[in-house]
N, C-alpha and C positions, 0 to 999 in steps of 0.2 A: 478559434475560441472569440467568442464577441466580450470586446472590452467593452466597461463601463466606466463612469466616472472616478467612483473609488477604486477598481483595477489600475488605475495609472495614475490615482494618489500614491496606493500601495507600490509603484514602479518607481515613479519618481523619488519615494523617500527611500527604496532599497538602491537606487544607483545611487544616491546622497552618500549612506552610509548603510552599507551592507552587514553591519554586525549588530546591527540595531535589534534590540530584543522583541518579542512578539507582541509583552505587553506596551513597550513605545508604542512600535509602529501601529498599534491598533487605537490607540489612545490617540495617535495624531490623525489617523485617517475616521475617527469617531466609529469603531468598530470595538465588538465587544472582541477579546481576545482569542477563541475558539475560531468564530465566524473571518477574524482576520485570518489566522492560521491555516483555515481550509481553504480560503481565496490565493494565499501564495503557495500553498501544494497544487492548485489546479492552475496557476501561471506557470510552474515548475515541471509540469506532468504535462502540458501542451505546449512544451518547451520554449517559451517567452521567456523565461529566466530560465538558461539552460549553462549556468556555475555562477561561483560566487569566488573573489579570488582578491589578495592584498595588492595594490599598486604602488612599485617600488619607485623611489627617486633614485634615477639612473647615477646620477654625477655623484649622489652618496657613498655607490658601492663601485663607484671606480670605473662607470661606462662614462666617457667623455666624448664621444665622437657617433652622432647618429646621421644617417644618410638614406636619402631613398636614391635606388639603384632602377635604371632602367634597362631591361634586355632583352637584345634582339635574339632571335635564333635563327639557326641555318635550318631551313625545312626539308634541304635535300638529304638529311642525315635520317637514318629511320628510329623512330620511337622516339625523338626526340621530346615531345611534353612530357612522357612518362617518366622515359630517363632525368629530364631536370627535376618534375614534381621529386620524384624521389630523393634527389640529391639535395635539393632543400630540406627534407625532413630532416636531415643529416647536418644541417648547419646551425649551431646554436645563435650564431650572427643574426641568420635572419628571421627576424620576430613576426613579421608579416609578409604577406606575398599576396598577388593580385594577379589575376590576366586583364588587361586593360585595352582601349582601343586605342587607333594610331599607330605611330609609327612599330613600335617597341612590341614585346609580347607581354611582360612580365614588368611589373614596378613592384621594386623588392624594399623594405625597412629594414635597415641592417643597423644594428650596433656594435659595436667595440671600443674596447679598453682605451684606446689611443691611433690616432694616425697612423703608428707601424704595425698595430693590429688588424684596423682595416686594410691597409694597402697588404700584406700577406693575406689576407681573407680575399682578396680580389683577382691580388695573383696567381696565388696558387689553388684557389680551390675555384672560382670564378670561371676564369679565362680557360682553367682546363679542361673544364665540362663540356663534354660530347655535342658540338649543336651550336655551341655558344658563338655569335659573331659580331655581337659588338654590345660594350656595358657605356652607359654614360651613370656618371653618377652626379649627386646633389649632396652636397654636403651641408647640415646643418648649422647656421649661424648663431640663430637663436629662435625658442619656438616663443610663439605668438597665443598661440591654443592649441590645448590637446587634451582633450577629455573621450570619455569609453561613454558617456552619459546618453542616452538619445530623449531629445527634447519631446516633454508631452507633447507638447502642439505640435511638433510632426506625426506624431499616434495617432492626435486627437481627429486629424485631416482622411487617414482612413479608415475609421469606426463611424 
């Protein structure tokens, strides 16, 4: 799907407020409500907008620890990637997982209620997973920037 300037404005507005009414969105991007709704539906159908969600303040719901964990796997264990990928889906503490370049195979973003909970996760789940060779944790002390938004400037360069 080729994005034009109006599509980019719609995406920018929806990233800021996913609950905006169609009427307000149409007003902000200078379209009629029916034209705006057609464009939003086209963006959804193309998979550019793939879901809507509420962003929760983790500290306000008792989640005190955030960590980035590098996991290195033993390659001599059969089906190590498939087994690890399956295990990840069962762990609510893991909120994001990436296959990365460098010395480690994976980078996990982990959330836990407190340090005891985090420690239990690492010792009882992560270390006990077949094929895990090494784990390196980085505990977040302070978050300086955390956004789910993709800047319109980045999208414009591609289109």
